[in-house]
N, C-alpha and C positions, 0 to 999 in steps of 0.2 A: 505493500498498501504505500500512497503518494508519502503520507502523512512520518511514517519511518526515516524518509529520504531524507526529508526536509529537517528532523529530528535531531538526523547526522551531523551535516551539516551547520546546522544553526546552534547547536547546545554543544558536541562531544568532539573532544582534543585526545582522539587516540596517539597519536604519535606521541604527544606529549606527556601524554599519561604511563605510555611506554620505554620511554628517553629515560625521563625525569626522574621519575617516583623510585623507580628499581636502584637508583645512586643513594635515595636513604635508608633502604634495605641493604643496602651494602656496610653502608657506615655505620649500622646499627650492630648488624651480626657477621659482618667480617666475609662476607660471602657472595657471591654471584648469584642472585634467582633465576631460572631457569623452568621452573614448574610452577605455573600461574592457574590462577580458580577464580574468573568473572563473574562474582555475585548482583544478581538482578539486571541478568545481562543484556536484555531486549536479542539487537540485532545482532550482538556480537561483534562489534566494530573493534571492539580493546582486544578481547580474547585473537580476533583475526590479525589485528598487527603486532601481535605478540609474537606469533609463530615465523614470523618472517623475519626476527632477530638472527634466528642460526638455526640449523637442524638439532643443537640440542634442547632448544625450547621447545616446550610444547602446554596447553592452554585447555581449562576448562569452565565451559558458558552453563551455569545456573538459572533458571527462570523457567515463573510458572504459568506464563502466560504462551499456549503456545503458538498463537499470530505472529509474534516477532519473531521465535526460533524459524518456526515456517517460515520468512523473510530470511533469516540472517542464513539460513542454507541454500534458499533459491537465491541469493545477489550476493552476499558478499563472502562464501565458502567458495561458491562458482568462479570467485577470482582470484583465490588463490593456486598456485600453482598443487599438482595429486603430492607432490612430499610434504608439501604442507598441507595441505589438508587431511593428510595422515598425521597429524601432531597437534590436531584440537580436533574436543567432543562437544557437542550442545545437550543438553541434558533438561529434559521437563522437573523440576525438582524444587521441591522447598528448602528453601539456603538455612532453615532452624532445623534440621537433618545433616550428622555428619555425614562428609565422603570417605569411603573406604581409601584411597588415595590420600596419603599426604599432601602437603603442596608449601613450596617454598614464600608464597606470598599469595594475601589474599584481598583482591579488591570491590568495595562496596561505592560507586559512583553517584555522580547527580544527587546526591543525597540521600540515598536509598534507604539507611536505618532510619530517616524516617516513617518509613511507614509503621514500624513498629508500634502502636499505641499504647501498650505496656509498659511496664517493667517485666513484668515477669516475660513478655516474649522476647524485648530486648534479651533479656541475658539466656533464653534458651536460644536465640542466636548467637549472640556473641561466643558462649560452651559449646556451640556445633564448630564456631573458626576454629576454638582453640583444641578440637579435638580434631581436625581439618588438616592441620600445620605442622610440617615438622617443627625441631628445635636444633635451630635456632629458626623463627620463620617471623611472618609481618601479615597482620590484616591495617589495609589504608582503606579512611572511612573519609571519604570528602561530604565534610558539615557547612551549614551555613548560620547567620545571627545575626543578633543585633536587630534594633529597634525601626530601621530603615528596612530589614525581612520580615516584620510583621505586620504592619501597618498600611489599609487596604492603597493601593495607588496600582497603577499600569505603565510598565515600562516598554518601548519601542525600538526597534531596533531594525536595519536591513543587512544582507548578506544574499551572495548567487550562490546557483543550484546549479550545477554542468545539466544541461538537456530541457532544464525549467526554466532559468533565467533569476531575476534580482524576484527577491520575495519577502514581505514584512512580516514580523513575528512581535508578536505583543504577549507579553508574560506576566500576567495578572495577579494581586494577589487581594485574596479576597478578607472578609473581618475575621481575624486573633481572638480566639476562646484563652482570656489569663489564666483562668479555672481547672478548662481540662489542657491548656497547654497547644492546642489543637489548630489549626491554620489549614485554609484550603486554596488552592494554587491552580491557575489554567494556563494555557499555553497556545495561540489563536496565531492561524500563518493566511497571511495574503499572496494571493497567487498574481504570477502578470497578466491575465485575462481579469482580474478584480475581483475576482471570485474570493471567499474565504472559506477556510477550514478551522469553523468555530469549533471552541473545547477541544482541537486534535489531542490534546494532553491532560489530563484533569488528575490532579493528587491531593490527597487527603492525608495529611501529615502531622505530626507529636513534633515540636521545635526542641530539640533535647539540647540542654546545654552543653556545653566542656565539662563542667567537673560533675554531671551527669553520669556524661558515659564514661567518664576514666574510671568515675567508684563503682561501675556497673563491667565495665572492660577488668580491673583487678580482680573484684569477685571471680568473673570466668574463669580466674585460672593466669592471665596475662603478668608478668612480671615486672614491667614499665609501658609506660602510654609516653606518647611524644607531639606534642603539638606544630607543626609547622606552619606560621604567621609569613601572613605577605606583610612586606616590608615596605616604608614608604620614603618618598625623597622630602626635600629641601619644604613642599610645597604642601608636604600631607597627601599627596596623590601615590598610589600604588604602584608597586614597581615592575610587579608580577613573580619577583624572587620570594619564594618560601625559604623560611631558617627557624632553626627547634628554637622558640619563647615559652617564657614561661610565665613570663606578665606583659600584658599589653591595655593599652587606651582600649577603650570602647568604640568602634566607630559605627558610621550610621548603618551600616551594613557590611558582612565580612564573606567569604569564601574560604575555607582553614582545611587542613587533612589531620586528621588524628591518626597517629600511627600507634597500633600495637604491637609487641613482640614478647613473642613466649621461648 
């Protein structure tokens, strides 16, 4: 379906995640990661990018939704060589259940851990990941927060998609519930012909804070966690560089990575 192609080009950065984040794995474990599991993988763009790196790189993608998994097999896996295809497996599976094979590195990107609305489910996921990692191994959680991430707003941007043209994207934040910690989000796409894919993607998330996540990771058995925080320049603008940070000023909104080490 077209919406998945738009999402891949408008939201994801698979090359950055497969080139940059493993450097932190090596820094934390003194080992190079070769076995990678992409949780909530959708169309498995990151897993596909992972296996392109060398003949030693293998990947497993897990998702419960059969539709993006079908798109992944039809479009993204078909673009791999036969040798690369042999090193990637996609499964329809709940990420709260451990996998038999242990991995060097597991990633849950695009704020996917926010889909767990209760601490019971969050802790179950972290324990399943812990059981699915080698020792040493790492879990990378992409997270977001700040006042600007929970207040109602619309954010607009344009980007180009090969074969489609210039696309408009609207990220919509709905009304945050401070008692439950839950908020709803939507992505809308405007196509070159003037048509719109309204609510192409919808999310019902609990916005977990970094201290809450770190406490749950420690309870699940991880020996430590590290926050990768975006650095700012002299004007207070984000540089795109992530560095381990233990104290920070609260910006209007942020995107960060929380890395848990087994």
